[in-house]
C-alpha positions in Angstrom: 127.5 239.6 259.0 130.4 237.2 259.2 129.0 235.0 260.9 126.0 234.6 258.4 129.1 234.1 256.0 130.9 231.2 257.7 127.8 229.7 258.1 126.7 230.3 254.4 130.3 228.9 253.2 129.9 225.9 255.7 126.4 225.1 254.4 127.6 224.9 250.6 130.5 223.2 251.5 128.3 220.4 253.6 126.1 220.4 250.9 128.3 220.0 248.4 130.0 216.9 250.7 126.6 215.6 250.7 126.2 215.5 246.6 129.3 213.9 246.1 128.3 210.8 248.8 124.5 210.8 246.5 126.6 210.5 243.6 128.5 207.8 244.6 126.0 205.9 245.9 123.6 205.9 243.4 126.6 204.8 240.6 127.4 201.6 243.1 124.0 200.9 243.4 123.1 201.5 239.6 126.3 199.3 238.4 125.7 196.4 241.3 122.0 196.4 242.6 124.1 196.9 246.0 123.1 199.6 248.7 126.8 200.7 249.8 126.7 203.1 252.7 130.4 202.2 253.3 132.3 203.8 250.5 133.0 206.7 251.8 134.4 205.0 254.9 136.9 203.4 252.5 138.4 206.8 251.0 138.4 208.1 254.6 140.9 204.9 255.7 143.0 205.8 252.4 143.4 209.8 254.0 144.4 208.1 257.1 147.1 206.1 256.0 148.1 208.0 253.4 148.9 211.0 256.5 150.4 208.1 258.6 152.8 207.7 255.8 154.0 210.8 256.0 154.2 210.8 259.7 156.4 208.5 259.1 158.8 209.8 256.8 157.1 208.6 253.4 157.0 211.3 250.6 153.6 212.1 249.1 153.9 210.6 246.2 155.4 207.3 247.3 152.0 207.2 249.9 149.9 208.1 246.7 151.0 205.1 245.1 151.1 202.4 248.4 147.9 203.4 250.1 145.4 202.7 247.5 147.1 199.2 247.0 146.4 199.1 250.9 143.5 200.3 251.0 142.3 197.8 247.9 143.4 194.5 250.1 141.4 195.8 253.0 138.3 196.3 250.5 138.9 192.7 248.9 138.9 191.3 252.7 135.6 193.2 253.4 134.0 191.7 250.7 135.4 188.7 251.3 134.0 188.3 254.9 131.3 190.8 255.2 129.6 192.2 251.9 129.6 188.8 249.8 127.3 187.1 252.6 124.4 189.9 252.2 124.6 190.3 248.1 121.5 187.7 247.9 119.7 189.9 250.8 116.9 192.4 250.8 118.4 196.0 250.6 117.8 196.7 254.1 120.6 194.1 254.8 123.2 196.0 252.7 122.3 199.1 254.7 122.6 197.2 258.3 126.3 195.8 256.9 127.7 198.9 254.9 126.8 201.3 258.1 128.2 199.0 260.1 131.1 199.1 258.5 131.1 203.2 258.5 130.8 203.2 261.9 134.0 201.1 262.8 135.8 202.7 260.3 135.2 206.5 261.9 135.1 206.2 265.6 138.0 203.2 266.0 141.0 206.0 265.4 139.2 208.3 267.6 139.3 207.1 271.3 143.1 207.5 272.0 143.5 211.3 272.7 139.9 211.6 274.5 141.0 208.4 276.9 144.8 210.2 277.6 142.8 213.5 278.3 140.7 211.9 280.8 143.4 210.3 282.6 144.9 213.7 283.1 141.8 215.1 284.0 141.8 212.5 287.0 145.6 212.7 287.9 144.7 216.4 288.1 141.5 216.9 289.7 139.7 218.4 286.7 136.1 217.7 286.0 134.9 216.2 283.0 131.6 217.9 282.3 130.8 215.9 278.9 132.5 215.3 275.3 130.6 214.3 271.9 132.2 211.8 269.5 131.7 212.5 266.0 132.6 210.5 262.6 136.3 211.4 260.7 134.3 212.8 257.8 132.3 215.3 260.0 132.4 219.3 258.8 129.0 220.5 260.5 130.0 220.8 264.3 127.0 223.2 265.4 124.8 220.1 267.3 128.3 219.5 269.4 128.7 222.7 270.2 124.9 222.9 271.5 125.8 220.5 273.9 129.0 222.1 275.1 127.5 225.5 275.3 124.7 224.0 277.2 127.6 222.1 279.5 128.9 225.6 280.7 132.2 224.4 281.1 135.4 226.7 281.6 137.2 225.0 279.3 136.7 223.1 275.5 139.0 221.4 274.5 139.1 220.5 270.7 140.4 216.8 270.7 139.9 216.5 266.6 142.7 217.6 264.2 143.3 219.1 260.9 140.7 220.5 258.6 138.0 219.4 261.3 139.6 221.5 264.1 139.7 224.1 262.4 136.4 224.5 261.4 135.1 223.3 265.1 137.2 226.4 266.2 135.5 228.5 263.3 132.0 227.2 264.6 133.0 227.9 268.4 134.2 231.0 267.4 131.1 232.2 265.7 129.3 230.7 268.7 130.9 233.6 270.8 132.5 230.3 273.5 135.4 232.9 273.1 133.8 234.9 275.6 132.5 232.4 278.1 135.1 230.4 277.8 138.8 229.1 277.6 139.4 227.3 274.3 142.3 224.9 273.7 143.3 223.1 270.3 145.3 219.8 271.6 146.7 219.4 268.7 147.6 222.2 265.7 149.2 221.7 262.8 151.1 224.8 262.4 151.7 227.9 260.7 149.4 226.6 257.8 146.7 226.2 260.2 147.2 229.4 261.7 147.5 231.4 258.1 144.1 229.3 257.2 142.1 230.5 260.3 143.5 234.0 260.6 144.5 236.4 263.6 140.8 237.2 264.5 139.7 233.6 264.9 143.1 232.8 266.9 143.4 235.8 269.1 143.2 234.5 272.6 142.9 230.6 271.6 145.7 228.3 273.0 147.1 225.6 271.0 149.3 223.0 271.4 151.8 222.3 268.9 155.0 220.0 267.8 156.6 223.0 266.1 156.8 226.5 266.1 159.2 229.0 264.0 159.6 231.2 266.5 161.1 227.9 268.6 164.6 229.8 270.0 167.1 226.8 269.3 170.4 226.9 267.4 169.0 224.4 264.9 165.9 226.0 264.3 167.2 229.7 263.9 169.7 227.8 261.3 166.2 226.4 259.6 164.2 230.0 259.5 166.8 231.9 258.2 167.4 229.3 255.6 164.1 229.2 254.7 163.6 233.1 254.5 166.7 233.1 252.2 165.6 230.7 249.9 161.8 231.2 249.8 161.2 234.6 251.6 159.1 233.0 254.6 159.1 231.3 257.3 159.1 227.2 257.9 156.0 225.6 258.6 155.6 222.3 260.6 155.3 219.8 256.6 158.5 221.9 256.3 160.3 221.7 259.8 159.3 217.5 260.2 160.5 217.3 256.6 164.2 219.0 257.7 164.6 217.0 260.6 163.0 213.8 259.7 165.9 213.7 256.7 168.4 215.0 259.0 168.0 212.3 261.4 168.1 209.9 258.8 171.4 211.1 257.6 172.9 211.7 260.7 172.3 207.7 261.8 173.7 206.7 258.1 176.7 208.4 258.9 176.8 207.1 262.6 176.1 203.8 261.3 179.0 204.1 258.3 176.3 202.9 256.0 173.1 202.7 254.2 172.0 199.1 255.6 168.5 200.0 257.0 169.0 197.2 259.9 172.3 198.9 260.9 170.8 202.3 261.0 168.1 201.5 262.9 170.5 200.0 265.6 172.5 203.6 265.2 169.6 205.6 266.0 168.1 203.9 268.5 169.1 205.6 271.5 170.4 208.4 270.0 170.4 212.0 271.4 171.2 215.2 269.3 170.5 218.9 269.4 166.8 219.0 267.2 164.8 221.9 266.2 163.2 221.8 269.7 166.9 221.8 271.4 168.0 218.4 273.0 166.0 215.6 271.7 166.4 211.6 271.9 165.0 208.3 270.0 164.3 206.3 272.7 165.8 203.0 272.2 162.9 201.3 273.7 159.8 202.1 271.3 161.9 204.8 268.5 159.9 207.3 270.1 161.3 210.7 270.0 161.6 212.7 273.0 161.4 216.5 272.5 159.2 219.6 273.7 155.9 220.1 273.0 154.5 223.7 272.7 151.6 225.3 274.4 150.8 228.7 272.1 148.3 231.3 272.3 146.6 233.6 269.6 147.8 236.9 269.5 145.3 240.2 268.7 146.1 241.4 265.2 147.3 244.5 266.5 150.2 243.3 268.3 152.0 240.8 265.3 155.2 241.9 264.7 155.3 240.5 261.3 152.7 238.4 259.3 153.6 235.0 260.8 153.7 236.0 264.2 150.3 234.3 265.1 151.3 233.4 268.8 153.5 233.7 271.5 155.0 230.5 273.3 153.6 230.2 276.8 155.2 226.8 278.0 156.8 223.9 276.6 157.8 220.4 277.9 157.7 216.4 277.9 155.3 214.3 278.7 155.5 210.6 277.4 154.1 207.3 278.3 157.0 205.0 280.1 157.4 202.0 278.3 155.5 199.8 279.9 152.5 201.7 279.4 153.2 202.5 276.0 151.5 199.3 274.2 154.1 198.9 271.9 155.8 195.7 270.8 159.0 196.6 270.3 158.8 197.5 274.2 
């Protein structure tokens, strides 16, 4: 029954997305007489840039102000360079131009993880039996998972992220793939994602994670204690990330003896410190933070010690590209 309920909820969600797309398309066409299949892609760019801005330590409200301006500038450039030249053409040209824009927008960000994974497969002698690409606004993964089941893999590697990785995992479990292969989600967003998925979905699944509240380091134990005392809950990845970024900046200001940005940056370059994951370092050549990444395994609900004890830490380690392979301009 749970499988049918899951499919029903997925169907409602997909149907609502199609409704919103149809309304947006009809409004643009009704006002401008222009068939624009790329309008959703610009919302997607906005979401992506907002996420990246927050990863770069910008708070949500600042990103909410800055990102729409950035997307508006990109849209203005696209209108000048591409769309203006097809206004007077038939609608078929509108469709071709805007669908092309949407495809470029949706697929250009997703190839990095797959390329890195293929390199690791080659290095470790792992046979790669196939992969599927999907757009960044995809919600229904049954077609991709059907192909994955047909390939009979030993491991299903999920390389998307956020709500899409959750949707992929839910649907993979509903397909019974946990019974036939090992499932690994390479990039999990931490405690909040486990809470959304629930222990039944997470049991036996492997997750890669930047942070987990059970990490046994002095700074993390102190953070967990403080958060529990203040909020009666454990810190999730968002809270922990905000905390450590703020702490690093404040430590940099103290080290530099000033809040001048250039001097703070210089003070942070090469800085070694005790972080939430243990000894951490900001590599001077590209400002990459060298820290542990964690492999978690979802626990059965019957073995959870408390409401947040969703997974055990199986292993941890570091694996960073050398400077000359990062393609970073700083390097």
